[in-house]
C-alpha positions as CSV (number, residue, x, y, z in Angstrom):
1,X,5.5,-7.6,-13.4
2,X,4.9,-3.7,-15.1
3,X,3.4,-1.0,-13.3
4,X,1.3,0.9,-15.6
5,X,3.0,4.6,-16.4
6,X,-0.9,6.0,-16.5
7,X,-3.5,4.3,-14.2
8,X,-4.1,6.3,-10.7
9,X,-1.4,9.5,-10.8
10,X,-2.3,10.2,-7.7
11,X,-0.4,6.8,-6.3
12,X,1.7,7.4,-8.5
13,X,3.3,10.7,-7.6
14,X,3.2,9.3,-3.8
15,X,5.7,6.4,-4.9
16,X,7.4,8.6,-6.4
17,X,7.9,10.7,-3.7
18,X,8.0,8.1,-1.6
19,X,11.3,6.5,-3.4
20,X,12.9,9.7,-4.4
21,X,12.6,10.6,0.0
22,X,14.1,6.5,0.3
23,X,17.5,7.9,-1.5
24,X,17.8,10.9,-0.6
25,X,17.6,10.3,3.5
26,X,19.3,6.6,2.9
27,X,16.6,4.4,4.3
28,X,16.0,1.1,3.2
29,X,15.3,1.9,-1.1
30,X,18.5,3.5,-1.0
31,X,21.2,0.1,-0.8
32,X,18.5,-1.6,-3.1
33,X,19.4,1.4,-5.2
34,X,22.7,2.0,-4.8
35,X,22.9,-1.9,-5.8
36,X,21.5,-1.2,-8.8
37,X,23.2,1.7,-9.5
38,X,27.1,-0.9,-9.0
39,X,25.1,-3.3,-11.2
40,X,25.1,-0.9,-14.6
41,X,21.7,0.5,-14.2
42,X,21.1,4.1,-15.0
43,X,19.5,6.2,-11.9
44,X,16.2,6.3,-13.5
45,X,16.1,2.6,-14.6
46,X,16.8,1.7,-11.1
47,X,14.2,4.5,-9.6
48,X,12.1,2.4,-11.3
49,X,13.0,-0.9,-10.0
50,X,12.8,0.9,-6.8
51,X,9.2,1.5,-8.0
52,X,8.2,-1.6,-8.7
53,X,9.7,-4.4,-6.7
54,X,10.0,-2.5,-3.6
55,X,7.4,0.3,-2.8
56,X,4.6,-1.2,-4.8
57,X,5.4,-4.5,-3.3
58,X,5.7,-2.9,-0.1
59,X,2.3,-1.3,0.0
60,X,-0.3,-3.7,-1.7
61,X,0.5,-6.1,1.0
62,X,-0.1,-3.7,3.5
63,X,-3.4,-2.7,1.8
64,X,-4.2,-5.8,1.3
65,X,-3.2,-7.2,5.0
66,X,-5.5,-4.0,5.8
67,X,-8.3,-5.2,4.3
68,X,-7.9,-9.0,6.4
69,X,-7.9,-6.9,9.8
70,X,-11.4,-4.5,8.8
71,X,-13.0,-7.2,7.4
72,X,-12.5,-9.2,10.3
73,X,-13.1,-5.9,12.8
74,X,-16.7,-5.3,10.8
75,X,-19.5,-7.7,12.2
76,X,-23.2,-7.6,11.2
77,X,-26.5,-8.3,12.9
78,X,-30.4,-8.2,12.7
79,X,-31.6,-5.1,14.7
80,X,-33.8,-6.5,17.7
81,X,-36.1,-4.1,19.9
82,X,-38.2,-1.4,18.5
83,X,-36.7,0.5,15.5
84,X,-37.5,-0.2,11.8
85,X,-38.3,-3.9,11.2
86,X,-35.6,-6.1,9.3
87,X,-32.4,-3.2,9.3
88,X,-29.0,-4.2,9.8
89,X,-26.9,-3.5,12.3
90,X,-22.8,-3.0,11.7
91,X,-20.2,-3.3,15.3
92,X,-16.7,-2.9,15.0
93,X,-14.7,-5.1,16.6
94,X,-12.1,-4.0,18.9
95,X,-8.7,-4.7,17.3
96,X,-7.5,-5.3,21.7
């Protein structure tokens, strides 16, 4: 899979900032980045691989999990009693 260099610039910028921060502060991505540099990758290649393989996959899986949870939390039902006939009420279930 290849990340689009075009695409959503705001998302690409946010991912790049996260990658740079992880490398600078010695967080999770730093070890992977150092391993890639040790294998002979350039700094640019290592950063691109960190973005593609680690960060974008984690962000995408978090978005999918959030989408799944929010879809389960919404319940729709027709209204009953006074009001406009045929309208639908959306309720949010408690996650607790």
